KESE-164197 format. One record per residue (C-alpha): residue number from 1; residue in one letter; y, x, z. Coordinates in steps of 0.001 Angstrom, whole numbers, plus 500000, padded with zeros to 6 digits. Each point is the difference from the previous one (the first is absolute). Layout:
N
(NUM a (Y X Z))
...
This chain:
782
(1 m (140961 058887 421764))
(2 s (498835 497170 497848))
(3 g (498862 502527 497313))
(4 g (497921 501913 502518))
(5 f (498508 496797 501282))
(6 r (499055 498907 496502))
(7 l (498398 503429 499324))
(8 t (498058 499891 503237))
(9 r (498978 496445 499324))
(10 g (498872 501003 496494))
(11 w (497850 502830 501340))
(12 g (498549 497634 502524))
(13 l (499029 497528 497328))
(14 l (498454 502768 497922))
(15 v (498018 501304 502924))
(16 s (498867 496484 500850))
(17 l (499009 499436 496384))
(18 l (498062 503258 499849))
(19 a (498373 499232 503312))
(20 g (499012 496587 498741))
(21 l (498604 501427 496790))
(22 t (498123 502621 501978))
(23 l (498494 497313 502222))
(24 i (499023 497997 496931))
(25 v (498417 503072 498355))
(26 l (498203 500918 503198))
(27 a (498814 496441 500498))
(28 t (498867 499803 496391))
(29 a (498298 503383 500283))
(30 g (498337 498853 503178))
(31 v (498699 496899 498297))
(32 v (498766 502081 497057))
(33 v (498325 502500 502296))
(34 q (498351 497183 501934))
(35 q (498796 498417 496775))
(36 v (498650 503310 498690))
(37 r (498360 500752 503327))
(38 a (498404 496584 500004))
(39 g (498387 500844 496665))
(40 l (498705 503379 501102))
(41 p (496303 500452 500811))
(42 p (499108 500399 503674))
(43 v (499915 503606 501188))
(44 d (496882 499199 502004))
(45 s (498057 499911 496734))
(46 l (500460 503785 499779))
(47 r (497509 500342 502832))
(48 e (497448 498143 497877))
(49 l (500242 502486 497129))
(50 q (496644 499903 498234))
(51 l (498310 502773 498076))
(52 s (499263 499386 496363))
(53 e (496406 500299 498840))
(54 p (499333 502185 496945))
(55 l (498349 498913 496782))
(56 r (496383 501200 500092))
(57 v (497662 500304 497051))
(58 y (496209 499978 500305))
(59 a (496999 500607 497800))
(60 r (497645 497061 499602))
(61 d (497718 501529 502666))
(62 g (502792 500075 502608))
(63 q (501008 503658 499746))
(64 l (503734 500656 500372))
(65 i (501387 501506 496789))
(66 g (503762 499499 500324))
(67 e (502837 499195 502378))
(68 f (503660 499318 499269))
(69 g (502942 499133 502199))
(70 s (500927 500847 503556))
(71 e (497714 502615 501458))
(72 r (500837 499103 503627))
(73 r (497253 498907 502327))
(74 a (502129 499421 503149))
(75 l (503636 500014 500995))
(76 l (501199 503177 501652))
(77 r (501435 499581 503493))
(78 f (503247 501755 500881))
(79 d (498166 502485 502205))
(80 q (497834 500966 497003))
(81 l (503014 500993 497916))
(82 p (500745 503760 500156))
(83 r (503451 500899 501270))
(84 q (500753 502171 496963))
(85 l (499144 497103 497684))
(86 i (502367 497684 501890))
(87 g (502652 502711 499945))
(88 a (499645 500455 496263))
(89 f (500539 496299 499259))
(90 v (502884 499655 502469))
(91 a (501708 503096 498573))
(92 a (499540 498825 496415))
(93 e (500773 496306 500378))
(94 d (502032 499322 503159))
(95 q (501169 502883 502195))
(96 r (501842 497637 502368))
(97 f (496963 497720 500381))
(98 f (499721 500443 503773))
(99 a (503741 499432 500493))
(100 h (500851 496898 497995))
(101 g (499052 496369 500501))
(102 g (498519 499458 496570))
(103 i (503164 500545 497952))
(104 d (501558 503362 499204))
(105 l (503670 499141 499542))
(106 m (500779 503487 498731))
(107 g (497334 499703 497333))
(108 l (501264 496582 498967))
(109 a (503506 501386 499815))
(110 r (498813 502780 497681))
(111 a (498316 497432 497778))
(112 a (503200 497928 499921))
(113 v (502053 503054 499030))
(114 n (497529 500760 497223))
(115 l (500419 496439 498715))
(116 i (503791 500318 500043))
(117 m (499996 503425 498346))
(118 t (497340 499410 497342))
(119 g (499777 496227 499706))
(120 e (496226 500282 500317))
(121 k (497782 498424 502595))
(122 a (497744 502621 501478))
(123 q (497411 500065 502718))
(124 g (501748 501413 503015))
(125 g (500189 499555 503722))
(126 s (496462 498622 500138))
(127 t (498638 500848 503408))
(128 i (496297 500185 500721))
(129 t (500302 496574 501642))
(130 m (501692 498559 496914))
(131 q (497294 501524 497771))
(132 l (497345 498405 502187))
(133 a (501728 496635 499668))
(134 r (500182 500371 496236))
(135 n (496404 501237 499601))
(136 v (498513 497221 502067))
(137 f (502214 497014 499259))
(138 l (502334 500619 497066))
(139 s (500085 501224 496425))
(140 s (501358 503399 498947))
(141 e (502655 498601 497645))
(142 k (503508 501350 500591))
(143 t (502089 496897 500706))
(144 y (502627 499265 502654))
(145 t (498024 496973 501229))
(146 r (496839 502039 500502))
(147 k (501956 502726 501790))
(148 f (501601 497446 502323))
(149 r (496620 498466 500857))
(150 e (498612 503524 500512))
(151 i (502762 500831 502513))
(152 l (499424 496807 501980))
(153 l (496244 500538 500008))
(154 a (500446 503606 501157))
(155 q (502099 498809 502938))
(156 a (497383 497415 500889))
(157 i (497218 502591 499780))
(158 e (501909 502409 502284))
(159 a (500511 497200 502497))
(160 e (496302 499109 499981))
(161 l (498251 503394 499714))
(162 d (500529 503417 501519))
(163 k (500429 503144 497889))
(164 s (496368 501116 500252))
(165 e (498787 496595 498798))
(166 i (502420 500093 497063))
(167 l (498854 503479 498992))
(168 e (496352 499022 500363))
(169 l (500436 496994 497696))
(170 y (502178 501902 497532))
(171 l (497616 502941 499627))
(172 n (497060 497646 499572))
(173 k (501729 497838 497394))
(174 i (502151 502305 497856))
(175 y (498850 500339 496372))
(176 l (499418 503654 499108))
(177 g (498695 499870 496428))
(178 e (496515 500037 498439))
(179 r (499401 496549 501531))
(180 a (500136 501537 503484))
(181 y (501712 497938 502716))
(182 g (500688 501821 503234))
(183 v (499799 503655 500982))
(184 g (496318 499751 500892))
(185 a (499113 498914 496479))
(186 a (502378 502492 498389))
(187 a (498608 502925 501997))
(188 r (496567 499263 498574))
(189 v (501191 499166 496493))
(190 y (501931 503246 499523))
(191 f (498355 502447 502380))
(192 n (496634 498403 500873))
(193 a (500871 500495 503654))
(194 d (500737 497982 503121))
(195 v (503636 499972 501148))
(196 e (499334 502245 502988))
(197 a (498698 502706 497637))
(198 l (503134 500061 497815))
(199 s (502026 503194 499883))
(200 l (503770 499847 500419))
(201 s (500377 500517 496241))
(202 q (497652 497088 499260))
(203 a (501753 497745 502518))
(204 a (503331 500795 498332))
(205 t (498464 499244 496598))
(206 l (499076 496494 501180))
(207 a (503439 499509 501534))
(208 g (501567 500839 496652))
(209 l (498246 497128 498231))
(210 p (501735 496733 501085))
(211 k (502988 500532 497687))
(212 a (497854 500017 496808))
(213 p (496294 499944 500920))
(214 s (498648 499550 496476))
(215 r (502237 502680 498492))
(216 d (500090 502636 502742))
(217 n (496429 500071 501262))
(218 p (498071 503276 499724))
(219 i (497345 498589 497684))
(220 a (502407 498551 497450))
(221 n (502645 502741 500212))
(222 p (499277 503073 502162))
(223 e (503354 501619 499199))
(224 r (502067 497012 501135))
(225 a (497763 499607 503036))
(226 r (500654 503624 500926))
(227 d (503760 499519 499637))
(228 r (499914 496895 502201))
(229 r (497837 501786 502574))
(230 d (502454 502895 500182))
(231 y (502881 497536 500393))
(232 v (498225 498285 502912))
(233 l (499246 503333 501649))
(234 g (503686 500900 499687))
(235 r (500981 496736 501662))
(236 m (497533 500697 502817))
(237 h (501595 503406 500528))
(238 d (503510 498523 499950))
(239 a (498930 497432 502587))
(240 g (498623 502742 502259))
(241 f (496361 498877 499654))
(242 i (498803 503375 498661))
(243 d (501351 503552 500089))
(244 a (500814 502284 497062))
(245 a (496668 501854 500094))
(246 t (498022 496757 499966))
(247 l (502170 498726 497153))
(248 a (499315 503088 497892))
(249 a (496260 499931 500662))
(250 a (499700 496302 499093))
(251 r (501987 500434 496792))
(252 a (497766 502932 499010))
(253 e (496840 497905 500308))
(254 p (498618 499196 496502))
(255 m (499956 496373 498890))
(256 v (496230 499487 499927))
(257 v (498744 496461 499464))
(258 s (496474 498881 500878))
(259 p (499897 496406 498731))
(260 y (497930 497645 502070))
(261 r (496858 498703 498373))
(262 p (498146 497287 501885))
(263 t (496406 500777 500843))
(264 l (498077 498335 497208))
(265 d (496286 499509 499562))
(266 v (500012 500649 496247))
(267 d (502429 501664 497564))
(268 a (501077 497263 497585))
(269 h (503730 500703 499724))
(270 y (500369 499265 496280))
(271 a (498340 496598 500317))
(272 v (501812 499213 503252))
(273 e (503369 500658 498376))
(274 m (499096 497459 497300))
(275 v (499082 497512 502733))
(276 r (503229 500647 501909))
(277 a (502108 499284 496924))
(278 l (498151 496732 499306))
(279 v (500275 498777 503598))
(280 v (503697 500869 500360))
(281 e (500718 498323 496666))
(282 r (498451 496813 501357))
(283 f (501084 500059 503667))
(284 g (503157 502120 499921))
(285 e (501057 502633 502531))
(286 a (498576 497875 502810))
(287 a (496595 501254 498880))
(288 y (500781 503269 501797))
(289 t (500616 498365 503377))
(290 d (497976 496775 500159))
(291 g (496618 501580 500646))
(292 l (498384 498957 496717))
(293 r (496425 501122 499394))
(294 v (498965 500613 496402))
(295 i (496293 500036 499212))
(296 t (499382 501785 496711))
(297 t (497065 500063 497611))
(298 l (499488 503731 500612))
(299 d (496724 501141 501505))
(300 g (500640 502706 502586))
(301 r (496821 501940 499258))
(302 e (500547 499900 496252))
(303 q (503684 500890 500308))
(304 a (499193 503070 502076))
(305 a (497418 501042 497397))
(306 a (502532 499559 497196))
(307 v (502634 502112 501775))
(308 m (497516 502785 500594))
(309 a (498694 499764 496423))
(310 v (503488 500403 498521))
(311 r (500863 502939 502248))
(312 d (496675 501753 499437))
(313 g (500296 499434 496254))
(314 l (503443 501582 499872))
(315 m (498952 502921 502191))
(316 a (497012 500617 497694))
(317 y (502386 500015 497033))
(318 e (502288 502475 501783))
(319 e (497102 502332 500757))
(320 r (498846 499920 496362))
(321 h (503442 501197 498921))
(322 g (500506 502798 502501))
(323 w (502158 500827 502975))
(324 r (503756 500224 499415))
(325 g (500617 502223 503012))
(326 p (501711 499475 503361))
(327 e (502863 497550 500342))
(328 q (502105 502627 501813))
(329 r (499762 503567 501250))
(330 l (501491 500275 503484))
(331 d (501264 503415 501068))
(332 t (500311 499125 503656))
(333 g (497189 500302 502514))
(334 d (501660 497642 502459))
(335 p (497768 496949 500722))
(336 a (503134 497898 500598))
(337 q (501166 500797 496476))
(338 w (496541 499198 498688))
(339 d (500164 496608 501696))
(340 a (503418 499355 498472))
(341 a (498623 500777 496521))
(342 l (496918 497845 500564))
(343 t (502152 497095 501178))
(344 a (502614 500269 497276))
(345 g (497596 499568 497109))
(346 p (498907 496624 498634))
(347 r (496882 498341 501382))
(348 w (497116 499344 497636))
(349 a (497239 497749 501297))
(350 e (497173 502113 501425))
(351 l (501414 503316 498696))
(352 v (500879 502014 503104))
(353 p (502703 502699 499698))
(354 a (499002 503343 501475))
(355 v (501316 503575 500254))
(356 v (497581 502877 499454))
(357 t (500162 502301 503033))
(358 a (497027 502255 499238))
(359 i (497630 500448 497052))
(360 g (496558 501558 499942))
(361 p (497003 500086 497636))
(362 e (498229 497121 501769))
(363 e (502843 497759 501134))
(364 a (503725 499556 500352))
(365 t (501798 499113 503221))
(366 l (502611 497284 499605))
(367 h (502865 498667 502100))
(368 t (500483 496219 499832))
(369 l (502034 497528 502018))
(370 e (496722 498938 501634))
(371 g (499073 503545 500982))
(372 e (498047 502953 498582))
(373 q (497416 499251 497298))
(374 r (497382 502000 498085))
(375 l (499616 499875 496221))
(376 p (496602 501365 498878))
(377 a (499793 502067 496817))
(378 a (497871 497264 498409))
(379 g (502990 497712 500405))
(380 w (502128 502049 497599))
(381 a (497263 501115 497586))
(382 w (501146 497473 497400))
(383 a (503414 501694 499789))
(384 k (498409 503220 498602))
(385 l (502408 502229 501914))
(386 d (500365 503621 498945))
(387 a (502229 502981 500738))
(388 k (502898 498451 498110))
(389 r (499596 496584 501538))
(390 a (498759 500201 503564))
(391 l (500788 498318 503289))
(392 q (502508 501944 502075))
(393 r (501373 499772 503503))
(394 g (502973 497621 499975))
(395 d (498736 497865 497118))
(396 l (500754 496298 500456))
(397 i (496994 498160 498530))
(398 r (498237 496621 500211))
(399 i (496516 499356 501328))
(400 r (497829 496903 500204))
(401 r (496845 498993 501789))
(402 s (496704 500355 498130))
(403 g (497278 498816 502318))
(404 d (500440 501902 503253))
(405 r (501809 502962 498389))
(406 w (503372 500689 498451))
(407 r (500528 500505 496269))
(408 l (502953 501512 498128))
(409 a (501988 497304 498194))
(410 q (503276 499459 498193))
(411 v (502351 497100 499384))
(412 p (498719 498222 496868))
(413 e (502194 500031 496925))
(414 a (497960 497329 498230))
(415 q (499783 496457 501305))
(416 a (497370 497271 500067))
(417 a (499666 496274 500562))
(418 f (497105 497697 500772))
(419 v (499604 496248 500351))
(420 a (496921 497840 500596))
(421 l (499702 496219 499621))
(422 d (497401 497321 500514))
(423 p (499652 498715 496410))
(424 a (499016 496531 501193))
(425 n (503291 499266 501763))
(426 g (502420 502863 499310))
(427 e (500140 501072 503646))
(428 v (501194 503591 500314))
(429 r (497504 501860 502174))
(430 a (501572 503476 499761))
(431 l (503251 501364 498589))
(432 v (501290 503585 500012))
(433 g (503230 500621 498107))
(434 g (500054 503798 500339))
(435 y (499042 502964 502136))
(436 d (502426 499266 502841))
(437 f (502359 497030 500347))
(438 f (502430 501876 502246))
(439 a (500344 502828 497489))
(440 a (500552 497669 497019))
(441 k (500263 496232 500347))
(442 f (499578 499408 496249))
(443 n (496992 497670 499813))
(444 r (498090 501093 496933))
(445 v (497552 497091 500203))
(446 v (502674 497480 499060))
(447 q (502940 502117 498806))
(448 a (498529 502746 497808))
(449 r (499523 498891 496391))
(450 r (497821 502587 498308))
(451 q (498120 500198 496724))
(452 a (496524 498580 500480))
(453 g (498184 502231 497519))
(454 s (496378 499106 499356))
(455 s (499873 497714 503034))
(456 f (501670 497453 497691))
(457 k (497100 500003 497509))
(458 p (497890 497288 501704))
(459 f (502707 497448 499171))
(460 l (500063 501065 496359))
(461 y (496221 499607 499920))
(462 a (500363 496551 501543))
(463 a (502348 499084 497136))
(464 a (497411 501263 497538))
(465 l (497243 497889 501593))
(466 q (502228 496939 499769))
(467 a (500577 500815 496334))
(468 g (496251 499993 499203))
(469 f (498827 503529 500811))
(470 t (497079 500568 502368))
(471 p (498906 503009 502069))
(472 a (497551 500696 497159))
(473 s (502682 500079 497290))
(474 v (500344 503356 498251))
(475 v (503362 501638 499342))
(476 l (500567 503354 498302))
(477 d (501008 502905 502205))
(478 a (501643 502290 497438))
(479 p (503356 501732 499450))
(480 v (503037 497875 499282))
(481 v (503462 501128 498906))
(482 f (503151 497902 500234))
(483 d (503072 501024 498053))
(484 d (502601 497566 501340))
(485 p (503689 500615 499204))
(486 a (500795 498609 503469))
(487 l (498107 502883 501581))
(488 e (501437 503490 500346))
(489 s (496862 501537 498492))
(490 t (496644 499018 498559))
(491 w (497772 498502 502712))
(492 r (496446 501327 500117))
(493 p (498373 498451 503075))
(494 q (496675 501410 501133))
(495 n (497387 499612 502708))
(496 y (500402 502000 503212))
(497 s (497031 502180 498985))
(498 g (501520 500686 496578))
(499 k (496755 498854 498339))
(500 f (499163 497016 497769))
(501 y (496866 497921 500416))
(502 g (499773 497824 496918))
(503 p (498854 496362 500173))
(504 t (500063 498992 503691))
(505 r (499074 496785 501792))
(506 l (502800 498561 502134))
(507 r (498013 500423 503210))
(508 e (499597 503717 499313))
(509 a (503621 500367 498931))
(510 l (501236 498518 503278))
(511 v (497477 501890 502116))
(512 h (501220 503297 498539))
(513 s (503646 498913 499521))
(514 r (500198 500719 496267))
(515 n (503658 499920 498957))
(516 l (499452 499657 496260))
(517 v (497769 496962 500421))
(518 s (502703 498389 502152))
(519 i (502629 500573 497305))
(520 r (497830 498493 497282))
(521 l (499160 497119 502301))
(522 l (503689 499244 500540))
(523 q (500555 500137 496234))
(524 a (497239 497439 499547))
(525 v (501098 497697 502827))
(526 g (503745 500157 499390))
(527 f (502892 500587 502378))
(528 d (500574 496356 500863))
(529 q (496391 499302 501024))
(530 a (499822 503201 502048))
(531 r (503291 499340 501784))
(532 q (499153 496370 500784))
(533 t (496598 500925 501408))
(534 a (501471 502719 502201))
(535 a (502608 497519 501226))
(536 a (497218 497552 500870))
(537 f (498694 502652 502410))
(538 g (503429 500068 501654))
(539 l (501508 503058 498291))
(540 p (503676 499478 499060))
(541 i (500059 499337 496256))
(542 e (503570 501257 499614))
(543 r (498820 503534 500822))
(544 l (497293 500059 497346))
(545 p (501195 501836 496870))
(546 r (499430 498563 496553))
(547 d (498544 503208 498611))
(548 l (496678 501842 499994))
(549 t (500840 502105 503063))
(550 m (499177 496869 501987))
(551 a (496327 500759 499306))
(552 l (500292 503244 501960))
(553 g (501840 498461 502956))
(554 s (503614 500896 499304))
(555 a (501199 496890 501875))
(556 v (501203 500473 503575))
(557 f (498651 498061 502968))
(558 t (499950 500308 503764))
(559 p (496744 500551 501885))
(560 m (500360 496483 501425))
(561 e (500247 498506 496503))
(562 m (496916 501936 498935))
(563 a (498152 498764 503093))
(564 q (500842 496399 499068))
(565 a (498718 500523 496466))
(566 f (496734 501667 501066))
(567 g (499618 497300 502655))
(568 s (499786 497444 497204))
(569 l (497190 502022 498429))
(570 a (498210 500088 503357))
(571 n (500283 496258 500737))
(572 g (498971 498606 496625))
(573 g (503374 499626 498286))
(574 y (501991 498133 502665))
(575 e (503614 500836 500839))
(576 v (500667 502264 502972))
(577 v (503154 499487 502081))
(578 p (500425 502817 502566))
(579 r (500479 498786 503553))
(580 l (501042 502197 502921))
(581 i (500837 497519 502792))
(582 l (497469 497618 501520))
(583 r (502428 498330 502399))
(584 v (503098 500432 502152))
(585 e (499794 498620 503524))
(586 t (501944 499887 503244))
(587 l (498993 501821 503173))
(588 s (498267 496823 501118))
(589 g (497967 499808 496794))
(590 e (501885 497242 498187))
(591 v (499706 500591 496253))
(592 l (503451 500056 498393))
(593 w (499027 501006 496471))
(594 s (496822 500452 498037))
(595 p (500782 501099 496428))
(596 p (498253 498046 497229))
(597 r (496510 501161 499067))
(598 v (498455 500287 496557))
(599 e (496215 500339 500061))
(600 v (497127 499862 497578))
(601 c (498313 496603 500385))
(602 t (497098 499639 497605))
(603 a (499346 496466 501228))
(604 c (503574 498872 499370))
(605 d (499358 498866 496439))
(606 d (499064 496800 501792))
(607 p (503264 498021 500497))
(608 e (498820 498750 503397))
(609 a (499310 503545 501205))
(610 r (503405 501114 498761))
(611 a (501736 497089 501747))
(612 a (498262 500896 503271))
(613 l (501587 503454 500166))
(614 p (502442 500639 502884))
(615 p (503708 499688 499088))
(616 d (500576 503768 500188))
(617 l (496995 500822 497778))
(618 r (499990 499939 496211))
(619 a (496938 500587 497872))
(620 a (500422 503075 497808))
(621 a (500316 499235 496316))
(622 q (497438 501323 497527))
(623 r (502161 502319 497891))
(624 v (497288 501774 498013))
(625 p (496741 498451 498722))
(626 a (497179 500716 502430))
(627 p (497705 501565 497338))
(628 v (502739 502449 498998))
(629 a (500788 501046 503581))
(630 w (496310 500387 500869))
(631 l (499174 502082 496901))
(632 v (502901 502408 500550))
(633 a (499048 500327 503667))
(634 d (496422 500710 498977))
(635 m (501130 502746 497619))
(636 l (502119 501481 502780))
(637 r (496948 500138 502256))
(638 d (498525 502322 497384))
(639 v (503157 502157 500219))
(640 t (499104 500732 503641))
(641 r (496298 500486 499264))
(642 r (500163 502457 497125))
(643 g (503559 500258 498687))
(644 t (503304 501509 501025))
(645 g (499613 498532 503506))
(646 a (496376 501058 500532))
(647 k (500923 501784 503237))
(648 v (500035 496508 501555))
(649 r (496188 500175 500055))
(650 e (500337 502151 503120))
(651 l (500851 496812 501897))
(652 g (496430 498816 499396))
(653 r (500942 496554 498693))
(654 d (499322 498380 496658))
(655 d (502548 497179 500154))
(656 l (503148 502097 499470))
(657 g (502034 500050 496816))
(658 g (503191 501787 499102))
(659 k (502077 501943 497545))
(660 t (501651 503382 500095))
(661 g (503458 500503 498546))
(662 t (501843 503143 498946))
(663 t (503290 500198 498119))
(664 n (501369 502695 497692))
(665 d (499831 503535 501435))
(666 e (498292 498641 503141))
(667 t (503286 498557 501220))
(668 d (498439 496945 501688))
(669 a (496485 499715 501385))
(670 w (498496 496574 500750))
(671 f (496803 498427 501152))
(672 a (499638 496241 500252))
(673 g (496678 498695 501260))
(674 f (498410 496920 501515))
(675 n (497073 497882 501020))
(676 t (500047 496338 500985))
(677 a (501320 500843 503497))
(678 r (502741 502565 499299))
(679 v (502209 501306 497242))
(680 g (501779 503297 500585))
(681 v (502466 502018 497948))
(682 a (500862 503653 500606))
(683 w (502816 501880 498257))
(684 v (501029 503653 500219))
(685 g (503052 501620 498401))
(686 f (503463 501428 500588))
(687 d (502914 497705 500791))
(688 q (501942 501747 497242))
(689 p (497328 499964 497290))
(690 r (498551 503365 499036))
(691 p (496469 501255 499309))
(692 l (497597 500155 502912))
(693 g (498169 502910 498383))
(694 r (497142 500493 497586))
(695 g (496931 498033 500999))
(696 e (501824 497733 502479))
(697 v (498644 496856 498386))
(698 g (499424 496677 501699))
(699 g (496405 500860 500848))
(700 r (501073 503148 501822))
(701 a (503360 499217 501601))
(702 a (499852 496247 500710))
(703 l (496317 499027 500159))
(704 p (499245 501899 503257))
(705 i (502727 497990 501771))
(706 w (498423 496754 498808))
(707 m (496534 501144 501054))
(708 d (501070 501101 503479))
(709 y (501484 496549 500564))
(710 m (497053 498049 498555))
(711 r (497539 502038 502048))
(712 v (501553 498410 503104))
(713 a (501047 496595 498624))
(714 l (496587 499148 498532))
(715 k (497906 501222 502894))
(716 d (497645 497159 500992))
(717 v (501170 497915 496999))
(718 p (496896 498942 498029))
(719 e (499806 500976 496341))
(720 r (500661 497120 497650))
(721 i (500229 499943 496223))
(722 p (501063 496527 498868))
(723 p (497563 498411 497540))
(724 p (501207 499569 496426))
(725 p (501677 496699 499138))
(726 a (498010 497441 498044))
(727 d (501752 500979 496768))
(728 v (498814 503615 500266))
(729 v (496515 500931 498786))
(730 s (497951 503177 499869))
(731 v (498739 501123 496566))
(732 r (498034 502958 498680))
(733 i (502149 502168 497758))
(734 d (499693 503120 497879))
(735 p (502078 502560 501943))
(736 e (501123 501698 496785))
(737 t (501259 496936 498143))
(738 g (500601 497439 502745))
(739 l (497999 497509 497950))
(740 l (497060 497993 501301))
(741 a (496998 502306 500257))
(742 r (496903 499713 497829))
(743 p (496782 498904 501715))
(744 g (498229 502899 501603))
(745 d (502985 502368 499721))
(746 p (499308 502579 502774))
(747 d (503684 500926 500224))
(748 a (501238 496442 500474))
(749 r (502152 499283 503010))
(750 f (501219 496887 501704))
(751 e (503642 499102 499729))
(752 y (502026 497103 501373))
(753 v (502031 498076 497447))
(754 q (501762 496656 499750))
(755 r (497584 497230 498970))
(756 d (502280 498967 497147))
(757 h (500434 503599 498739))
(758 l (496436 501221 499497))
(759 p (499734 503219 497965))
(760 d (498702 499784 496452))
(761 a (496360 500717 499467))
(762 s (498766 503363 498866))
(763 p (498278 499953 496605))
(764 t (496783 497936 500073))
(765 q (500841 498736 503510))
(766 a (500801 496360 500819))
(767 p (502626 499309 502699))
(768 a (498567 499625 503481))
(769 s (501295 500005 503531))
(770 a (498569 500060 503472))
(771 p (501550 498566 503135))
(772 g (501791 502606 502085))
(773 g (499342 500632 503644))
(774 p (500949 502309 502826))
(775 g (497261 502482 499071))
(776 d (500664 500037 496265))
(777 g (503214 501991 500007))
(778 v (500461 502812 497521))
(779 g (500775 502347 502857))
(780 d (496371 499708 501125))
(781 l (498714 501126 496612))
(782 f (502209 502912 498981))
């Protein structure tokens, strides 16, 4: 009896102890819960969910040229959300959403079992309500504390909001990749459609994104996106939302993406991407949501002209080198299959894909996504079609607009780049990094380092002028042979024409781009002087070789670097620092950032004038002596009047200077040209260097791009040739010898030279000089 009593008493004590411990744990847990709840944000703030404002980029004239961030314009109400879209997300993320009170105990249990079995914390049991709590209020880190707060917040949300309100907030807030927040934004980003226009397959694609939106989205990884879509569709079938036939049809739908592109006033994607990177580097990811406005230095009218010039230049190159044939030959006559083929191919700027449906002697009938089109025979004349190579029904081709008619086209294999600056302040007025940014984001203006060819010669001539040569100096244009053990074979450089011209004045040598004169000039000047002078113009000295190939432009530079260097020729020898952003401001107009400016300030030699400059403005340094820069620029004006760039005369201006450039085997074609208002550089070549083809020199491949831009950019800009500096004088010379002319010599010509480097006198002639002036230029007398 006593033993039984003691046993019963012992069990009673144990039960009492356990009960006491339980009460203590529950009380402690209650206190903890109350403390955690006290630190949670109020659920009411969910109702005040604000849309983020995207980052917008503008040209200096107010035209919209870029937009980044959330594409939403208004929150979607619950009654605007399609039932199949809601069903897709519920099936994929929380099938018991309408039954639970914010917490799915079964899901949490599965997550706990996974932890016990594997020892790994994994995301599991997260209901839609818990995801909403995390997305709005919490971080995504996987910690027990965060999960506990998430559970308590989910309960509070369920107590405060009904299911339709929770779904409305969740589907407006959820991140779905490509900087798209909410299903409205994602529908436009991936399919360029409103949510009510989404197919079941597209709705399931969006519902498959929350797990890994950056990895599984159809732009970044179409295969994974398709797998996730099919998984979601399977879940919808298992939940009874769709039947077997609907499931099969949705899974059979091809994964076709139509990325959203905001309606922009001007195509400036390469420049805008540079701006985006700079702004995000300074302001962080908040730049995408805080409604920042970036005003750039680009001119909308000039940018549009540059884009068209590059595309027209590449299309002209393609037509010179013949048609490569159709992209595909489609056997089917089914318009639906045609549409699938037209949609599946890559997009290329203004090149419209089309299927030939009928062909006649006068025109071809084409099927496009925009409807039936007519291609006149004149539009394919350039292709020189014959019996072996003719258009056929079912051919998938490209066409482009030419005036009010269509013209046969093809995707360009070559590429081009163009950049234009204001040489007085470095402001970028136009920048085109390639034919189409969305086809290839490689920005050739700032990323492509290519051999400069003869476009480098002006900087060698500047070194020669600094070393004591003048435009009247005579150098022998004759064969040279270099037998250097470091070279694989004997080097016998020659002029492009293959001819030799004997004694040649420097002005004539530069005008006609004589290679052999350039080599002898470099020998006379020396590598160090040539490299230092080129560096003074802003060209990276470390890329300049210490051998004679430097004279022919073997060094590699980007078009932007060449534009800086030619800008210094255009502005009188001052440094040029490219500038792409004028200012960054808030929606209300408050200026947050205005990058430092570097501008030519001819009056800033005065210390008082320099001290009066605004804090964000620095006077450009004089890097090259003004007489040297002016004389080279003057010689380059002769290049465009009667030399390798003489086609420039078609623009009807006399104040333009420039230099063509062509590398070995016509691999790179350049034209760099300027006046006091603009400097522009055009480059044409293949991304993987190979010859452009015989005759594709700078004056043929690149110069037309430059001219098409300048024709627009310089409209209504008055002609202006800067007067020569005080240290430059005009003298009468013998054109054969470069010496001062004898009195009464009928062949004498005026030449500009440095005052302290007057030519020697011809026999029986005393030195003499005459002041130079705007009307005394040698270009007026040749």
